[in-house]
C-alpha distance (Angstrom), angle and dihedral (degrees) to the residues before:
residue distance angle dihedral
H1 . . .
T2 3.79 . .
I3 3.81 123.1 .
I4 3.76 130.2 176.8
L5 3.79 118.1 -140.9
G6 3.80 131.5 -178.6
S7 3.83 115.0 36.6
D8 3.79 96.4 -158.5
N9 3.82 99.6 66.2
M10 3.81 97.4 17.9
S11 3.82 90.8 -126.3
K12 3.75 113.2 176.5
Y13 3.76 125.2 -143.6
R14 3.76 127.7 -170.6
E15 3.75 127.0 -157.1
I16 3.78 115.4 -137.2
V17 3.81 120.9 -166.2
T18 3.79 110.2 -145.0
K19 3.79 142.4 153.2
A20 3.82 112.5 -99.7
V21 3.79 141.7 148.3
I22 3.77 103.3 -76.2
G23 3.80 98.9 172.3
K24 3.76 140.4 19.5
G25 3.74 139.9 -175.3
K26 3.82 140.9 163.1
K27 3.79 134.6 -172.2
Y28 3.77 137.6 -173.6
F29 3.79 117.2 -136.6
K30 3.78 132.1 -162.3
N31 3.79 113.6 -177.6
K32 3.82 133.8 176.6
Y33 3.78 123.8 -139.6
T34 3.81 137.5 176.4
L35 3.79 130.7 -149.5
T36 3.79 128.0 -175.9
A37 3.80 115.7 -128.3
K38 3.81 123.9 -136.2
E39 3.80 90.3 -130.0
K40 3.82 130.1 21.2
P41 3.82 106.6 -82.5
S42 3.81 119.5 -128.9
T43 3.82 100.9 -176.4
I44 3.84 135.6 -0.9
L45 3.78 108.7 -122.0
G46 3.83 100.9 179.4
C47 3.76 148.8 -24.5
W48 3.80 128.2 -145.7
I49 3.76 132.0 -178.4
I50 3.80 119.3 -157.7
N51 3.83 140.1 162.4
H52 3.83 98.1 37.4
R53 3.80 107.7 -175.1
F54 3.80 127.9 172.4
N55 3.78 145.3 157.6
G56 3.75 135.4 -174.9
K57 3.78 142.9 -145.7
L58 3.77 133.3 -168.6
D59 3.74 122.2 -108.1
N60 3.83 108.9 178.7
N61 3.79 106.5 -63.3
D62 3.80 92.9 -16.7
A63 3.81 133.6 81.7
K64 3.76 117.3 -140.6
V65 3.83 111.5 -152.7
N66 3.77 118.8 -163.2
G67 3.77 115.8 -167.9
T68 3.79 148.5 155.0
F69 3.74 136.9 -155.4
D70 3.83 133.9 -179.9
I71 3.77 117.6 -121.9
N72 3.83 123.7 -159.6
I73 3.80 117.7 -170.3
W74 3.76 117.5 -171.9
Y75 3.79 114.9 -156.2
S76 3.79 140.2 164.9
T77 3.82 125.5 -121.2
D78 3.78 138.9 -169.1
N79 3.84 95.0 39.7
D80 3.84 93.9 -44.2
T81 3.83 93.8 -54.1
K82 3.84 97.0 112.9
T83 3.82 137.0 30.6
N84 3.74 135.1 -143.8
V85 3.82 138.0 175.0
I86 3.77 126.1 -136.5
N87 3.84 114.3 -154.3
D88 3.77 127.4 -169.5
T89 3.78 142.0 156.1
I90 3.78 113.4 -124.7
S91 3.79 118.6 -155.4
Y92 3.84 123.9 -160.4
E93 3.77 141.1 179.4
D94 3.81 114.7 -159.2
V95 3.79 129.8 -179.7
I96 3.80 122.5 -143.8
N97 3.78 123.7 -170.9
I98 3.81 114.0 -129.7
K99 3.81 123.3 -143.0
S100 3.80 107.6 -150.7
K101 3.78 140.4 171.7
I102 3.80 110.7 -82.2
D103 3.84 93.7 -118.4
A104 3.80 96.0 38.5
D105 3.80 116.5 126.7
L106 3.82 108.1 -143.2
N107 3.85 95.3 -179.0
D108 3.83 97.0 94.2
A109 3.79 95.7 26.1
E110 3.83 126.1 126.0
I111 3.80 121.7 -131.7
I112 3.80 126.5 -139.1
V113 3.77 118.0 -165.3
K114 3.81 121.2 -164.1
A115 3.74 131.2 -176.9
L116 3.79 102.4 -129.9
K117 3.82 88.9 -179.3
Q118 3.78 117.7 17.8
P119 3.82 116.9 -130.0
E120 3.78 109.6 -79.1
C121 3.83 129.7 -175.8
T122 3.77 106.4 -126.1
N123 3.77 104.7 170.7
V124 3.81 131.7 21.0
T125 3.84 124.5 -179.3
I126 3.77 136.0 173.2
N127 3.79 117.1 -124.8
D128 3.90 107.6 178.8
D129 3.82 106.0 -65.5
N130 3.82 91.0 -16.2
I131 3.75 129.1 91.5
D132 3.83 114.0 -148.2
F133 3.78 117.4 -161.2
E134 3.81 140.4 172.2
I135 3.80 124.2 -139.9
E136 3.81 123.3 -160.6
K137 3.80 124.1 -164.4
E138 3.79 139.3 152.9
L139 3.81 123.1 -145.4
G140 3.80 128.2 -164.9
I141 3.82 127.7 -159.0
E142 3.79 130.3 -158.2
V143 3.74 120.3 -174.6
V144 3.85 114.1 -154.8
G145 3.76 118.9 -163.9
D146 3.80 144.9 135.7
T147 3.79 116.7 -64.3
K148 3.81 137.3 162.4
V149 3.80 123.7 -115.0
K150 3.83 121.5 -167.2
I151 3.75 117.3 -146.3
L152 3.81 131.0 -176.1
T153 3.79 115.8 -119.0
E154 3.77 127.2 -165.1
D155 3.81 128.4 -138.6
D156 3.82 92.4 -153.5
E157 3.78 114.5 99.5
D158 3.75 122.3 -157.5
E159 3.80 111.2 -100.3
W160 3.78 116.6 -106.7
Q161 3.76 116.9 -121.0
V162 3.78 109.4 -116.3
F163 3.79 119.9 -144.7
D164 3.76 123.2 -160.0
D165 3.85 108.7 -127.1
K166 3.89 89.3 -152.4
L167 3.76 91.0 59.2
D168 3.82 90.2 53.4
E169 3.81 91.3 50.3
E170 3.80 91.1 50.7
V171 3.81 92.4 49.4
D172 3.81 90.9 48.6
K173 3.82 91.2 49.8
K174 3.79 92.2 48.9
I175 3.82 91.9 49.8
D176 3.83 91.2 50.7
E177 3.83 91.1 50.5
E178 3.77 100.0 42.6
V179 3.79 106.9 35.5
K180 3.78 115.4 86.3
E181 3.76 114.9 -145.7
D182 3.81 93.8 -157.1
F183 3.79 98.1 57.0
I184 3.79 91.7 130.4
Q185 3.78 112.8 73.0
């Protein structure tokens, strides 16, 4: 599409349809979970989170992110004389509000989900045979879709450099007369 705006200076603008980020959002999450140990825990020795996977979909002006991660909690038992590891896969569904351009159409848009802060175990406590733990993470969303960009165009073209053909002939003649072909002896 081409439109002309501004009648006083006859400036011309063009609209270009392109893919661009039309919405963004991010959110910090702190969630509490509980797992039941096989044996009564004495002490928590460590906590690791691996295999974080996620994807998102648009739902009006929100992004729904579904994800999973594996948690491994290492603990001692029997008055700190033995160790064990509890493993589990944690599933989550988080909602992130998206701030978008007012005229942006999110219907055919793509969503990109990024872990701005990977899930991290920040607090682990023993509660009888249960292990309570907190997970912190931060997710970011970018919505990519079609949008229009207006750019200013100019009517003025750069001037072409003009060469005089006579000058070129004179230079060629001078080269032929003055350059010696047998300069290497």
